[in-house]
N, C-alpha and C positions, 0 to 999 in steps of 0.2 A: 504494499500499500504506500502510495506517495500522496502528500497533500498537494493540490493544484489550486491555484490562485490566478487572478488576473492583474496585470500591472498597466496602469492608464497614465500616460503622460498629460492628459487633459488639455490637448490642444484646441484652440477655437480660432476662427477667422471668417470674416465675411466674404466666404467663397460659395458659389452657387452649387458645388459638390458637396459642400459640408453640411452635417446635420447639427454641428455646433457653431452657430454664426457668432454667439456672445459668450462672455463668461457665464451668464446665467444659464444658457443652454447646457453648457459643460458642467456646472456644478449639479444642476436638477437631473441631467442625464446620468451623472455619475452615481447618485442616490439610487435612481431607478434600476441601473445596471447591477448595483450591489445586491438590491432586492431580488432581482430576477436571477442572479448568479446564485444566491442562496437557494432559491426554489428549484434550480436544475441540479443541485448537489455540489457545486464548487465549494472549495474550503476556504477561500480568501478574497478580499478585495484590497489591492494596494494601489497606492498612487504616488507618483513622482512629485517632487517640489522644485519649482524654478521661479526665481525673482526676475523681475523687470521683463517679462515675457508674457505672451498671451497664452499661458498655460497655468495649471493650478499651482498656487503659492502659499496659501494659508491652510495647512491641513486640518487643524483641529476642528473648526465648525463643521467642515465636511465629514470627518470622522465621527463627530458626535451625533450628526443627523443620520448617518448610516446606522449607528449603533442603535438609536432609538427606533429605527423602522425595520431592524433585522432581529434574530434572536440566536444565532449560532455561527454565522461565518465570521472568520478572523478578519480583523479591519487593520490595515497597516500603511506604512509608507516605504518608499524606496527610492531615494533617500531624502531626509531632510538635511540641508546644508547647515552645519552647526556654526560656521562662521557668522551667520545672520541671526544667531538666536541668543536671547537672555536664558542661560540654563534654569535659573529660579523660576522665572515666569513660565518657562516651558513645562517645568514639573507640576505647576497648578493646572495648566492646561491639559497636560497629558493625564493628569490624575482625574480630573473631571470627565474627559472623554471615556477613560477606561471604566469609571463608575457607571456611565451611562450605558455602556456596552455590557456591563456586568463581567469585565475581566476578558475582553476579547481583542484588546489593543496589541499589536506587534509592530514596534516602532523601529524602522530602519533609519539610523542616522549615519552622518559620515563628515568628513572635513570638506566635502563639496567637490563640484566638478567645474570645469571652465565655465565663466559667467557672461551674461549678456553685456555687462558693463565692466569697466576697469575697477577692481576692488569694490565691487558693489557693497559689501558689508561696511565700507567706510560711511555710506548715506545711511545705514542704520544706526550710526553713532558708536561704532566699534573701532578700536585701534590694536595694533600689535603691542604686546609687551617688549621692552628692549631685548633684541637677540632672537626673536622668534619669527618664524615665518607664518604664512597665512594657514598652512596645513597644520603647524603646531598649534595656533590658536584653536582651530577646529578640533583637534584632538583634546586640548585642555578643557575646552567647553564641554565636549562630550563626555569626559570623566567627571566634571562637575556636576552635570546633569545626572549621570549614572549614580554618583555618591547620593545626592539629595534625594533621589527615588527610594532609598532604604527606609526613609521616614524616622531617621534618627535626629533629635533634637539639636540644634546648633546656635539659635539664636538667643540672645539675652532678653529675657522679658522685662517689659515696662513694669516697675514697681507700683504705678497708678494707671492700670489699663482701663479702657472703656468697659470691657467685660472680663470677668474672672478668667484667669490662666491656670491650666493646669500645673502641676509642680515641675521644675526643671527647666530646661533650655527647650525652646519651641522649634517645631519641625513646620515645614510647608504643608498647607492643607488645599484641597482634600487629598488624603494620602490613598493610593491605590495599592493595595496590598498584591504583591506578586508581579507588578509591572517591571520592577527592576530585573526580573529574570527574563522579560520579553523585549529586550532591546537588542537590536541587530546593528553590526557595523558594516557598511559598504566598503569593501576592500577592493582595490585595484592592483594590488601588488602582493607577492607572498609574504613580504616582511610585515605589511599592515594586518594580513590575515592572522599572522602569529601575535602581533600586538593585541589584536581583538581577542583572541583566544585566553591570552594571559590576563586580560582584564575582565573575562568572564562574559563576554557578549557572543551573541549568535552571529552567525556570518551571512551575509549577503553578497553574492558574486554576480555581476552584471552580464550583459553580453559583450563587455569589453574589459581587458586588463592590460597592463604593461607587458610587452612581449620580452619575456626574460629568458627564453630559451630557443626560440625560433620553430618550436614544435606547434602542431595544429592547436587551435584555440582550445578545444574541448579537453585536450591532454593537458595543456598548461593549466587550465582551470581545476582539473581532477587533481593535479599535483599540489595546487594551492590548497585545495579542501584538505587532502591528506595531511599536509603541513599543519594546517589549522587544527585538526583532530588530534594530531600528536602532541602539539603545543598545549591544547586543552587538558589532555590527559596529563602531562607533565606538571601543569599547573595545579591539579590535585582538585579541581572543582567537584562538587558532590552530585550534580546533575549531569544528564545528557545534554549535549549542545544541539541546536539546530542550525541547518545550513540550506539556504536557498540559492538557485541558479535562475536566470531568466533567459528565456528563449522566445524568438518569433516563429510560431508553429502554426501553419494553416493546413487543414485537411481539405483537399479540394473534392468536394462531394456534389456541386452543382455548377451550373454555367456561370454564375456570379462569381463564385469562388476563382474559377479559372480566369475570369475577366480581371479581377482584382490582383490575384496572387500567382497565377500560372506562370509568369515570367520569373518568378523568384525560385523556380525549381532547380535552377542550375547554379545558384549563388555559392560562393565559397567564402572562406575567411578572408578579410581584408586588413591590411597593413597600413597604419596611418600615424600621424603625430597630432596628439590631442592638447598637449600643453608642455611647455619648457623643454621642446625638443625631445621629449620621450617616445620612443618607439611604441606603439600601441597596436595590439591585435584586436579585431572586431570578430565576434563569431558569425557564422553564417546564418541565414534564415532557413527554415524548413518548410517547403510547401509542396505537397504531393497527395496522390490518391492515398488512402488509409493504409492499405497493405504495404506500399513502399515506404509511407512515412513511418510505420512501425519498424520496418527493417532498418532505416537510416538512424532512427532514434536509439534504437537497441544498442548502436555503436558508439553513442555518446557517452564517453566515460564520466563526464563531470555530472550529467544528469543522473547517472547510477550512483554517484557519491552523495548526492544531495538527498534530504528527505521532503524537500519542498521545491515545487516547480511553479515559476511565475511566468504566466503566458502574456507577452506584450500585445496589447491590443490596438487596432485602429480606431480610436475613440470617435474620430470625426465622421465615421460612417454609421453612427447612431446606435441606439440601444437594441433595436430588433436585430440588426445584421451581427453585432457583437455577440448577443445570446446565442445566435446561430453557430459562429465561429467556436465559442466555448463548448456548446452541446456536442458539436462535431468531434470534438478532441475527446470529450468524456464518453461519447457513445461508440465511436469507431476506432479510436486509437489507444486511450487509456487501458482497456481490457486486455488488448493484445500484448501489452507491456508489463502486465501485472501490476499497474497502478490502481487498479479498480477491481 
């Protein structure tokens, strides 16, 4: 069995072919899609976070709304850029969203990806500590967020408060019990995956990573996951970690599928430069008839290593078509791979 969720980038544009012409369209359709995904038996609804772009940016109102309208589907992010975040305020937002969903939040966080603007986090009022990089800042904020989620008091109470305080130092409220163990770190390198394991976070590995060996993407990603698991074991954590990988997978079962994605059937891994002259490998998309898709996916080592698969979806094509895309995987592909 493997948990299967969708991952939406939440695009919108006033384009005649888009079902998401506005931010309102994207937000409301995201809620509707999560509800429909739960109904067809999907395990998770995850959303990317991008600032200064016509994409989803403020995850907690959306996650809370989905939590209020669903009952068992996991709700998460992949990922929140911690460079833009106030970790303490984020603890409060995350705690509220998790309580509304009754403990179903699965938050993916990271130091962030290349931005739409130069050092966009500066516009949010944040500056680097002397000697650190923006990547350092993202990790520092991530660890502070993780620490405060434990619910341990740290703030000195006012001796003359407006309302009575409990004894001792105060923690942030509302506290969501167990959320601390449902934080995932998005890692693009082997070293960062090991770092995430050492700090007790689950691992999210996307459709790209730094090219560290020249091997095919799925093999490099599988090696990254195995290094993460070994580091987790060495760290002595008492629970089993979770690992997710993201993939673009389309089962071609009708003419519309062939029209949209038939040309992706021959795609291969790609090499590019994503930032700071770092060579990056981008994983291929999968698009084929179900029988062929099963054969191809069975060879993907990273999917085999992960307990959770996030299917990237074309959210601009609307709720109905995306439900079809997800249903096709659940019905025609997942059983043949032992995922269901």
